[in-house]
BAVOMI-116681 format. One record per residue: x, y, z of N, C-alpha, C in turn; residue in three letters. Coordinates in steps of 0.02 Angstrom, whole numbers, plus 50000, padded with zeros to 5 digits. Example, Ala and Ser with C-alpha at 12.3 -4.5 7.8 and 13.67 -1.06 7.14 Angstrom:
BEGIN
ATOM; n.c1; n.c2; n.c3; ca.c1; ca.c2; ca.c3; c.c1; c.c2; c.c3; rest
ATOM; 50660; 49716; 50390; 50615; 49775; 50390; 50660; 49835; 50390; ALA
ATOM; 50642; 49888; 50354; 50684; 49947; 50357; 50645; 50002; 50394; SER
// end
This chain:
BEGIN
ATOM; n.c1; n.c2; n.c3; ca.c1; ca.c2; ca.c3; c.c1; c.c2; c.c3; rest
ATOM; 53693; 56799; 49028; 53701; 56727; 49037; 53633; 56693; 49034; LEU
ATOM; 53633; 56629; 49016; 53573; 56587; 49018; 53586; 56531; 49067; ASP
ATOM; 53533; 56512; 49104; 53539; 56456; 49151; 53492; 56400; 49128; ILE
ATOM; 53520; 56340; 49123; 53482; 56280; 49106; 53476; 56238; 49168; TYR
ATOM; 53414; 56219; 49185; 53401; 56183; 49247; 53382; 56111; 49234; TYR
ATOM; 53398; 56066; 49281; 53372; 55997; 49278; 53296; 55998; 49285; PRO
ATOM; 53263; 55947; 49259; 53190; 55942; 49265; 53167; 55929; 49337; ARG
ATOM; 53200; 55885; 49375; 53177; 55873; 49444; 53183; 55935; 49488; PRO
ATOM; 53144; 55937; 49541; 53147; 55992; 49588; 53217; 55995; 49619; ALA
ATOM; 53238; 56054; 49640; 53306; 56061; 49667; 53314; 56023; 49733; PRO
ATOM; 53373; 55997; 49745; 53387; 55966; 49810; 53391; 56019; 49864; PRO
ATOM; 53391; 55998; 49926; 53399; 56045; 49982; 53465; 56083; 49972; ALA
ATOM; 53460; 56149; 49973; 53519; 56190; 49962; 53527; 56214; 49891; GLY
ATOM; 53490; 56185; 49845; 53493; 56207; 49776; 53533; 56161; 49731; GLY
ATOM; 53528; 56173; 49666; 53565; 56132; 49617; 53640; 56147; 49618; TYR
ATOM; 53682; 56097; 49608; 53752; 56112; 49592; 53754; 56146; 49524; PRO
ATOM; 53805; 56186; 49512; 53808; 56226; 49451; 53874; 56216; 49414; LEU
ATOM; 53869; 56208; 49348; 53926; 56213; 49304; 53923; 56281; 49268; ILE
ATOM; 53973; 56322; 49279; 53980; 56385; 49242; 54016; 56368; 49177; ILE
ATOM; 53982; 56378; 49120; 54010; 56359; 49055; 54032; 56422; 49017; TRP
ATOM; 54093; 56419; 48989; 54121; 56476; 48952; 54138; 56453; 48881; ILE
ATOM; 54106; 56483; 48832; 54113; 56461; 48762; 54181; 56477; 48733; HIS
ATOM; 54197; 56444; 48677; 54259; 56456; 48641; 54248; 56499; 48580; GLY
ATOM; 54299; 56502; 48537; 54296; 56542; 48476; 54356; 56586; 48466; GLY
ATOM; 54413; 56567; 48495; 54474; 56607; 48484; 54471; 56677; 48512; GLY
ATOM; 54428; 56689; 48560; 54416; 56755; 48590; 54384; 56805; 48541; TRP
ATOM; 54371; 56784; 48479; 54345; 56831; 48429; 54278; 56808; 48400; ILE
ATOM; 54257; 56746; 48415; 54194; 56719; 48390; 54158; 56683; 48446; LEU
ATOM; 54097; 56659; 48431; 54061; 56618; 48478; 54012; 56656; 48521; GLY
ATOM; 53970; 56618; 48555; 53919; 56647; 48598; 53899; 56597; 48652; SER
ATOM; 53858; 56619; 48698; 53834; 56576; 48752; 53790; 56519; 48727; LYS
ATOM; 53771; 56519; 48663; 53729; 56466; 48636; 53769; 56405; 48613; ARG
ATOM; 53836; 56408; 48614; 53875; 56349; 48599; 53861; 56296; 48653; GLN
ATOM; 53843; 56236; 48631; 53813; 56190; 48679; 53855; 56126; 48691; ASP
ATOM; 53921; 56132; 48691; 53962; 56074; 48706; 53944; 56045; 48774; VAL
ATOM; 53931; 56087; 48822; 53909; 56066; 48888; 53835; 56081; 48900; PHE
ATOM; 53812; 56136; 48874; 53751; 56168; 48897; 53691; 56123; 48900; VAL
ATOM; 53677; 56086; 48848; 53612; 56052; 48843; 53613; 55981; 48871; ARG
ATOM; 53669; 55960; 48899; 53675; 55890; 48918; 53680; 55878; 48993; HIS
ATOM; 53716; 55919; 49028; 53729; 55903; 49098; 53670; 55914; 49145; PHE
ATOM; 53619; 55954; 49129; 53561; 55956; 49173; 53528; 55888; 49183; PRO
ATOM; 53534; 55843; 49136; 53503; 55777; 49145; 53539; 55736; 49198; ARG
ATOM; 53599; 55759; 49218; 53635; 55725; 49272; 53634; 55764; 49337; TYR
ATOM; 53588; 55813; 49342; 53577; 55847; 49405; 53611; 55914; 49412; GLY
ATOM; 53652; 55934; 49364; 53686; 55998; 49367; 53647; 56052; 49328; TYR
ATOM; 53637; 56109; 49359; 53617; 56168; 49320; 53679; 56192; 49282; ALA
ATOM; 53668; 56225; 49225; 53724; 56251; 49186; 53710; 56325; 49170; VAL
ATOM; 53757; 56368; 49188; 53752; 56440; 49171; 53801; 56453; 49114; ALA
ATOM; 53775; 56470; 49056; 53816; 56483; 48998; 53827; 56558; 48992; SER
ATOM; 53890; 56579; 48994; 53907; 56650; 48998; 53922; 56681; 48930; LEU
ATOM; 53903; 56743; 48922; 53925; 56785; 48867; 53983; 56828; 48892; GLU
ATOM; 54030; 56845; 48849; 54082; 56892; 48867; 54102; 56932; 48805; TYR
ATOM; 54130; 56991; 48816; 54149; 57034; 48760; 54204; 57001; 48719; ARG
ATOM; 54196; 57004; 48653; 54245; 56975; 48608; 54303; 57024; 48596; LEU
ATOM; 54360; 56996; 48578; 54422; 57035; 48578; 54424; 57089; 48525; ALA
ATOM; 54388; 57081; 48469; 54391; 57129; 48415; 54370; 57199; 48439; ALA
ATOM; 54326; 57203; 48488; 54305; 57268; 48512; 54326; 57283; 48583; GLY
ATOM; 54356; 57234; 48616; 54372; 57243; 48687; 54431; 57198; 48705; ALA
ATOM; 54493; 57223; 48704; 54550; 57181; 48720; 54552; 57161; 48793; PRO
ATOM; 54594; 57111; 48807; 54604; 57087; 48875; 54625; 57145; 48920; PHE
ATOM; 54597; 57150; 48981; 54563; 57098; 49020; 54487; 57101; 49018; PRO
ATOM; 54457; 57128; 48965; 54384; 57133; 48963; 54350; 57065; 48972; ALA
ATOM; 54379; 57013; 48943; 54348; 56947; 48945; 54346; 56918; 49016; GLN
ATOM; 54402; 56920; 49051; 54403; 56893; 49119; 54362; 56937; 49165; ILE
ATOM; 54358; 57001; 49151; 54316; 57045; 49192; 54243; 57024; 49185; ARG
ATOM; 54220; 57012; 49124; 54150; 56992; 49113; 54135; 56925; 49147; ASP
ATOM; 54182; 56878; 49141; 54172; 56812; 49171; 54171; 56818; 49248; VAL
ATOM; 54215; 56859; 49275; 54214; 56870; 49348; 54150; 56905; 49371; ARG
ATOM; 54127; 56954; 49333; 54066; 56988; 49352; 54007; 56940; 49352; MET
ATOM; 54003; 56897; 49301; 53948; 56849; 49298; 53952; 56800; 49356; ALA
ATOM; 54012; 56776; 49372; 54021; 56730; 49427; 54002; 56762; 49493; THR
ATOM; 54021; 56825; 49502; 54004; 56862; 49563; 53929; 56867; 49570; ASP
ATOM; 53894; 56881; 49515; 53821; 56887; 49517; 53789; 56820; 49534; TRP
ATOM; 53814; 56766; 49504; 53787; 56700; 49518; 53796; 56681; 49592; LEU
ATOM; 53855; 56695; 49619; 53867; 56678; 49689; 53822; 56719; 49736; LEU
ATOM; 53814; 56783; 49721; 53774; 56826; 49765; 53699; 56812; 49760; LYS
ATOM; 53677; 56785; 49703; 53606; 56773; 49693; 53589; 56699; 49691; ASN
ATOM; 53634; 56658; 49717; 53625; 56585; 49712; 53560; 56562; 49744; ALA
ATOM; 53543; 56587; 49802; 53483; 56563; 49836; 53421; 56577; 49795; LYS
ATOM; 53415; 56639; 49769; 53356; 56656; 49728; 53354; 56617; 49663; GLU
ATOM; 53412; 56596; 49638; 53416; 56558; 49576; 53411; 56483; 49588; LEU
ATOM; 53400; 56463; 49650; 53395; 56391; 49669; 53460; 56354; 49653; GLU
ATOM; 53516; 56388; 49666; 53582; 56358; 49655; 53618; 56351; 49722; LEU
ATOM; 53660; 56300; 49727; 53699; 56289; 49787; 53767; 56323; 49780; ASN
ATOM; 53777; 56378; 49815; 53838; 56417; 49807; 53900; 56381; 49831; ALA
ATOM; 53892; 56325; 49866; 53950; 56286; 49888; 53967; 56230; 49839; SER
ATOM; 53932; 56228; 49782; 53942; 56174; 49733; 53948; 56202; 49662; GLN
ATOM; 53989; 56254; 49655; 54001; 56284; 49589; 54066; 56255; 49559; PHE
ATOM; 54062; 56236; 49495; 54121; 56216; 49458; 54121; 56255; 49392; VAL
ATOM; 54177; 56255; 49357; 54185; 56294; 49296; 54210; 56249; 49241; VAL
ATOM; 54184; 56260; 49180; 54208; 56223; 49122; 54211; 56270; 49062; ALA
ATOM; 54255; 56255; 49016; 54261; 56297; 48957; 54295; 56261; 48900; GLY
ATOM; 54284; 56286; 48841; 54308; 56256; 48779; 54354; 56304; 48743; GLN
ATOM; 54416; 56282; 48729; 54464; 56322; 48690; 54477; 56389; 48724; SER
ATOM; 54460; 56445; 48692; 54468; 56510; 48725; 54429; 56512; 48790; ALA
ATOM; 54372; 56478; 48792; 54333; 56474; 48854; 54368; 56432; 48907; GLY
ATOM; 54407; 56381; 48884; 54447; 56343; 48931; 54502; 56386; 48962; GLY
ATOM; 54532; 56429; 48921; 54581; 56477; 48946; 54550; 56521; 49000; HIS
ATOM; 54490; 56548; 48987; 54457; 56592; 49035; 54435; 56554; 49097; LEU
ATOM; 54413; 56491; 49087; 54393; 56450; 49144; 54452; 56439; 49192; ALA
ATOM; 54509; 56421; 49164; 54569; 56412; 49206; 54589; 56478; 49239; LEU
ATOM; 54587; 56532; 49202; 54607; 56596; 49230; 54560; 56616; 49287; LEU
ATOM; 54495; 56603; 49279; 54447; 56619; 49331; 54460; 56579; 49395; LEU
ATOM; 54471; 56514; 49386; 54477; 56470; 49445; 54545; 56478; 49479; VAL
ATOM; 54598; 56486; 49440; 54665; 56489; 49469; 54680; 56555; 49503; LEU
ATOM; 54638; 56606; 49490; 54649; 56671; 49522; 54595; 56688; 49573; THR
ATOM; 54562; 56637; 49600; 54513; 56649; 49653; 54547; 56687; 49710; GLN
ATOM; 54512; 56739; 49734; 54538; 56777; 49790; 54592; 56827; 49772; GLY
ATOM; 54610; 56832; 49708; 54664; 56877; 49688; 54636; 56938; 49652; GLU
ATOM; 54658; 56997; 49671; 54638; 57059; 49638; 54690; 57078; 49586; SER
ATOM; 54667; 57093; 49526; 54711; 57116; 49472; 54678; 57176; 49439; HIS
ATOM; 54716; 57228; 49422; 54686; 57289; 49393; 54644; 57274; 49331; PRO
ATOM; 54582; 57297; 49333; 54538; 57291; 49275; 54503; 57223; 49268; GLY
ATOM; 54517; 57176; 49313; 54490; 57109; 49306; 54421; 57101; 49338; TRP
ATOM; 54398; 57149; 49376; 54334; 57140; 49410; 54342; 57102; 49475; GLY
ATOM; 54285; 57090; 49509; 54288; 57059; 49576; 54309; 56986; 49573; PRO
ATOM; 54359; 56965; 49612; 54378; 56895; 49611; 54329; 56853; 49651; PRO
ATOM; 54315; 56792; 49628; 54275; 56747; 49671; 54314; 56731; 49734; PRO
ATOM; 54281; 56725; 49791; 54318; 56708; 49852; 54357; 56643; 49844; PRO
ATOM; 54416; 56641; 49874; 54457; 56582; 49870; 54419; 56521; 49895; ARG
ATOM; 54417; 56469; 49856; 54382; 56408; 49875; 54310; 56404; 49854; GLY
ATOM; 54283; 56457; 49823; 54212; 56456; 49804; 54199; 56415; 49741; SER
ATOM; 54250; 56406; 49699; 54244; 56366; 49639; 54281; 56301; 49650; LEU
ATOM; 54244; 56245; 49650; 54269; 56182; 49677; 54309; 56140; 49628; LYS
ATOM; 54303; 56153; 49563; 54339; 56114; 49513; 54335; 56150; 49447; ALA
ATOM; 54378; 56129; 49400; 54377; 56159; 49333; 54391; 56104; 49282; VAL
ATOM; 54354; 56108; 49227; 54364; 56063; 49170; 54378; 56106; 49109; CYS
ATOM; 54438; 56099; 49080; 54458; 56140; 49023; 54470; 56096; 48962; ALA
ATOM; 54434; 56109; 48909; 54441; 56073; 48847; 54488; 56110; 48800; LEU
ATOM; 54542; 56077; 48779; 54593; 56103; 48733; 54608; 56178; 48745; TYR
ATOM; 54630; 56195; 48806; 54638; 56266; 48824; 54707; 56294; 48808; PRO
ATOM; 54712; 56356; 48785; 54776; 56392; 48787; 54794; 56405; 48860; PRO
ATOM; 54855; 56389; 48880; 54877; 56398; 48949; 54938; 56443; 48956; THR
ATOM; 54979; 56446; 48904; 55039; 56489; 48904; 55039; 56526; 48837; ASP
ATOM; 55018; 56589; 48838; 55006; 56624; 48775; 55070; 56638; 48737; LEU
ATOM; 55125; 56650; 48771; 55188; 56661; 48735; 55211; 56597; 48701; LEU
ATOM; 55205; 56540; 48734; 55224; 56476; 48704; 55177; 56458; 48646; ARG
ATOM; 55115; 56483; 48649; 55066; 56467; 48597; 55083; 56501; 48531; LEU
ATOM; 55112; 56559; 48534; 55126; 56598; 48473; 55199; 56589; 48452; VAL
ATOM; 55211; 56558; 48394; 55281; 56551; 48371; 55314; 56620; 48363; PRO
ATOM; 55379; 56623; 48373; 55414; 56687; 48367; 55404; 56717; 48297; ARG
ATOM; 55398; 56674; 48247; 55388; 56699; 48179; 55320; 56733; 48169; SER
ATOM; 55274; 56722; 48217; 55207; 56752; 48211; 55194; 56807; 48261; ALA
ATOM; 55244; 56824; 48301; 55231; 56873; 48354; 55225; 56944; 48328; ARG
ATOM; 55242; 56956; 48264; 55232; 57022; 48236; 55168; 57026; 48194; ASP
ATOM; 55127; 56973; 48197; 55065; 56971; 48158; 55008; 57000; 48200; ASN
ATOM; 54982; 57059; 48180; 54929; 57090; 48220; 54862; 57055; 48215; PRO
ATOM; 54855; 57006; 48170; 54792; 56971; 48161; 54792; 56901; 48193; LEU
ATOM; 54846; 56882; 48225; 54846; 56819; 48262; 54794; 56825; 48318; HIS
ATOM; 54756; 56771; 48333; 54705; 56776; 48385; 54731; 56801; 48452; PRO
ATOM; 54791; 56781; 48471; 54819; 56805; 48534; 54833; 56880; 48530; VAL
ATOM; 54857; 56904; 48472; 54868; 56975; 48462; 54803; 57014; 48467; ALA
ATOM; 54750; 56987; 48438; 54685; 57020; 48443; 54661; 57022; 48515; LEU
ATOM; 54673; 56968; 48552; 54654; 56967; 48623; 54691; 57022; 48661; LEU
ATOM; 54755; 57030; 48647; 54797; 57076; 48685; 54790; 57148; 48661; LEU
ATOM; 54762; 57158; 48602; 54754; 57225; 48576; 54813; 57249; 48535; GLY
ATOM; 54856; 57204; 48513; 54913; 57223; 48472; 54962; 57166; 48465; GLY
ATOM; 55013; 57175; 48425; 55062; 57123; 48412; 55090; 57093; 48476; ARG
ATOM; 55099; 57027; 48475; 55122; 56993; 48535; 55192; 57016; 48555; VAL
ATOM; 55235; 57030; 48506; 55303; 57051; 48523; 55305; 57121; 48556; ASP
ATOM; 55248; 57157; 48552; 55244; 57221; 48586; 55203; 57218; 48651; GLN
ATOM; 55177; 57158; 48666; 55134; 57150; 48726; 55153; 57086; 48764; HIS
ATOM; 55217; 57072; 48769; 55238; 57010; 48801; 55220; 57008; 48875; GLU
ATOM; 55225; 57063; 48910; 55207; 57064; 48981; 55133; 57049; 48990; ALA
ATOM; 55092; 57077; 48947; 55020; 57065; 48951; 55004; 56992; 48933; LEU
ATOM; 55040; 56963; 48885; 55031; 56893; 48868; 55046; 56849; 48928; ALA
ATOM; 55098; 56865; 48965; 55113; 56826; 49026; 55058; 56834; 49078; ARG
ATOM; 55035; 56896; 49086; 54982; 56909; 49136; 54917; 56874; 49119; ALA
ATOM; 54906; 56862; 49054; 54844; 56830; 49032; 54850; 56754; 49027; ALA
ATOM; 54906; 56726; 49049; 54919; 56654; 49043; 54901; 56618; 49108; SER
ATOM; 54853; 56572; 49106; 54834; 56537; 49168; 54892; 56502; 49203; PRO
ATOM; 54940; 56477; 49165; 54995; 56439; 49195; 55034; 56480; 49246; ILE
ATOM; 55030; 56545; 49241; 55066; 56590; 49287; 55038; 56587; 49357; ARG
ATOM; 54975; 56567; 49365; 54940; 56576; 49429; 54930; 56511; 49469; TYR
ATOM; 54962; 56458; 49449; 54954; 56394; 49485; 54982; 56400; 49556; VAL
ATOM; 54943; 56374; 49604; 54966; 56372; 49674; 54941; 56308; 49706; SER
ATOM; 54968; 56291; 49763; 54955; 56226; 49793; 54883; 56217; 49817; SER
ATOM; 54846; 56272; 49827; 54777; 56265; 49850; 54725; 56272; 49795; ASP
ATOM; 54747; 56263; 49733; 54699; 56264; 49677; 54656; 56201; 49679; ASP
ATOM; 54595; 56204; 49651; 54550; 56147; 49655; 54566; 56094; 49602; PRO
ATOM; 54536; 56035; 49608; 54547; 55982; 49558; 54533; 56006; 49487; PRO
ATOM; 54575; 55983; 49442; 54573; 56008; 49373; 54571; 55949; 49324; THR
ATOM; 54527; 55954; 49274; 54523; 55905; 49220; 54540; 55940; 49155; LEU
ATOM; 54589; 55912; 49119; 54610; 55938; 49054; 54592; 55887; 49001; LEU
ATOM; 54562; 55912; 48946; 54542; 55870; 48890; 54576; 55897; 48828; PHE
ATOM; 54612; 55856; 48790; 54646; 55882; 48731; 54651; 55830; 48677; HIS
ATOM; 54652; 55854; 48615; 54661; 55810; 48557; 54735; 55805; 48539; GLY
ATOM; 54758; 55744; 48527; 54828; 55734; 48511; 54847; 55764; 48443; SER
ATOM; 54797; 55777; 48400; 54810; 55803; 48333; 54789; 55876; 48326; GLU
ATOM; 54783; 55911; 48381; 54761; 55981; 48382; 54816; 56025; 48352; ASP
ATOM; 54802; 56058; 48297; 54851; 56103; 48266; 54839; 56176; 48284; SER
ATOM; 54782; 56193; 48311; 54768; 56262; 48331; 54794; 56278; 48401; LEU
ATOM; 54778; 56234; 48448; 54806; 56239; 48515; 54842; 56173; 48528; VAL
ATOM; 54907; 56171; 48516; 54944; 56108; 48523; 54935; 56076; 48592; PRO
ATOM; 54936; 56010; 48593; 54925; 55973; 48656; 54977; 55991; 48708; ILE
ATOM; 55034; 56018; 48687; 55085; 56041; 48733; 55056; 56090; 48785; GLU
ATOM; 55007; 56130; 48765; 54978; 56178; 48810; 54946; 56145; 48871; GLN
ATOM; 54913; 56088; 48861; 54884; 56053; 48918; 54937; 56015; 48958; SER
ATOM; 54987; 55987; 48924; 55041; 55954; 48960; 55078; 56002; 49005; TYR
ATOM; 55090; 56063; 48981; 55123; 56113; 49022; 55083; 56128; 49085; LEU
ATOM; 55017; 56135; 49077; 54974; 56148; 49135; 54972; 56088; 49182; MET
ATOM; 54966; 56029; 49153; 54964; 55969; 49195; 55028; 55964; 49237; LYS
ATOM; 55085; 55974; 49206; 55148; 55968; 49243; 55154; 56021; 49297; ASP
ATOM; 55132; 56082; 49283; 55136; 56136; 49333; 55089; 56121; 49393; ARG
ATOM; 55028; 56098; 49378; 54981; 56081; 49431; 55007; 56023; 49473; LEU
ATOM; 55032; 55972; 49440; 55057; 55913; 49475; 55115; 55932; 49521; LYS
ATOM; 55160; 55975; 49496; 55217; 55996; 49537; 55194; 56035; 49598; ALA
ATOM; 55137; 56070; 49593; 55111; 56108; 49649; 55069; 56065; 49697; ALA
ATOM; 55058; 56002; 49679; 55019; 55958; 49721; 54944; 55962; 49711; GLY
ATOM; 54923; 55991; 49655; 54851; 55998; 49640; 54826; 55935; 49605; VAL
ATOM; 54769; 55907; 49626; 54741; 55849; 49592; 54725; 55866; 49519; PRO
ATOM; 54752; 55830; 49472; 54742; 55845; 49401; 54736; 55780; 49362; VAL
ATOM; 54689; 55780; 49315; 54681; 55725; 49267; 54687; 55755; 49198; ARG
ATOM; 54717; 55717; 49153; 54721; 55738; 49083; 54697; 55681; 49039; MET
ATOM; 54648; 55695; 48997; 54620; 55646; 48951; 54640; 55665; 48880; LEU
ATOM; 54668; 55619; 48844; 54692; 55632; 48776; 54651; 55589; 48728; VAL
ATOM; 54627; 55620; 48674; 54590; 55585; 48622; 54625; 55597; 48555; VAL
ATOM; 54616; 55550; 48510; 54648; 55557; 48445; 54604; 55599; 48399; LYS
ATOM; 54603; 55663; 48412; 54562; 55710; 48375; 54600; 55776; 48367; LYS
ATOM; 54572; 55821; 48326; 54599; 55887; 48318; 54569; 55935; 48367; GLY
ATOM; 54558; 55997; 48345; 54531; 56048; 48389; 54455; 56048; 48387; HIS
ATOM; 54425; 56072; 48442; 54353; 56085; 48445; 54310; 56022; 48438; ALA
ATOM; 54334; 55966; 48465; 54292; 55906; 48464; 54239; 55912; 48519; PHE
ATOM; 54185; 55876; 48512; 54132; 55876; 48562; 54142; 55818; 48610; THR
ATOM; 54110; 55822; 48667; 54120; 55772; 48719; 54057; 55730; 48731; ILE
ATOM; 54002; 55747; 48697; 53940; 55712; 48710; 53924; 55664; 48653; TYR
ATOM; 53904; 55601; 48666; 53895; 55573; 48733; 53953; 55531; 48758; PRO
ATOM; 54002; 55518; 48715; 54052; 55467; 48732; 54099; 55486; 48788; ASP
ATOM; 54110; 55551; 48800; 54157; 55573; 48851; 54124; 55597; 48915; ARG
ATOM; 54058; 55599; 48916; 54022; 55622; 48975; 54038; 55580; 49037; VAL
ATOM; 54041; 55513; 49031; 54057; 55473; 49091; 54122; 55492; 49124; PRO
ATOM; 54173; 55510; 49084; 54237; 55528; 49113; 54233; 55594; 49151; GLU
ATOM; 54194; 55640; 49125; 54186; 55705; 49160; 54146; 55695; 49224; ILE
ATOM; 54093; 55656; 49222; 54053; 55642; 49282; 54095; 55605; 49334; LEU
ATOM; 54136; 55559; 49311; 54179; 55522; 49357; 54228; 55570; 49391; ASP
ATOM; 54254; 55618; 49354; 54297; 55669; 49384; 54260; 55710; 49436; PHE
ATOM; 54200; 55734; 49418; 54161; 55775; 49465; 54142; 55735; 49527; LEU
ATOM; 54126; 55671; 49519; 54107; 55629; 49576; 54164; 55622; 49626; ASN
ATOM; 54225; 55631; 49603; 54283; 55624; 49648; 54302; 55689; 49683; ALA
ATOM; 54268; 55744; 49667; 54285; 55809; 49697; 54249; 55815; 49764; VAL
ATOM; 54286; 55826; 49818; 54253; 55832; 49884; 54202; 55888; 49884; PRO
ATOM; 54143; 55873; 49913; 54091; 55923; 49920; 54041; 55926; 49863; GLY
ATOM; 54056; 55893; 49807; 54009; 55892; 49751; 53964; 55830; 49757; LEU
ATOM; 53903; 55835; 49730; 53858; 55777; 49735; 53882; 55719; 49692; PRO
ATOM; 53863; 55660; 49712; 53878; 55599; 49674; 53822; 55587; 49625; LYS
ATOM; 53838; 55581; 49561; 53788; 55569; 49510; 53799; 55500; 49479; THR
ATOM; 53747; 55475; 49448; 53751; 55411; 49415; 53788; 55420; 49349; THR
ATOM; 53841; 55382; 49340; 53881; 55387; 49279; 53854; 55338; 49227; VAL
ATOM; 53834; 55363; 49168; 53808; 55318; 49116; 53864; 55271; 49091; PRO
ATOM; 53845; 55213; 49064; 53896; 55167; 49038; 53937; 55200; 48982; PRO
ATOM; 54001; 55187; 48981; 54044; 55213; 48927; 54025; 55180; 48861; ALA
ATOM; 54031; 55220; 48807; 54013; 55194; 48741; 54074; 55168; 48705; ARG
// end
């Protein structure tokens, strides 16, 4: 992982942290994708950009294990890293949004092969950009025998032969009433991860009583959020109990 710090000296207790998880359909991408990375330190947040094993050489749950291991290391070493362990949030893009939701919604839960869970309540909020949330709903029945579908590559084989694993890898399965505030960002014209995926998550969170916001833009997949959407994300973070209040730049 790489950590990007704000220029000013850390506040008492350390910097708040955004854990950033890159996208790429679980088969591409790296920690250098900078949808969040290079921008939020100017608003007082440190950003830790994580690397994780890609699905072509390591099927699920390798990805969530790597993300959990990195989060565990950040929490345990927060003081030495000048981070405030009580002000951690998670964000991710596309496949990274899937992993961000999976990380946050399973706090305190042990699952075989997933690595150490973050303690319940240690991750204060999550922001997921165009995330897959229900992997079975994401793959049409006509494509479930395709071994090259990104979800099949993630699972290590055809979806119709790994339906139980697809359910286990779906964030929507883990929603509970004590989950932290959630922000969902999706494009209305997204053909890779249909906007239905975020609506399903929004409805499940709302039914559980979890604070949730959903922002819809008239775009396709993999749109960027800087600079025009940054105010909305900062406004969301400012409303989360326990996180610092930052100055929100004027909307463009």
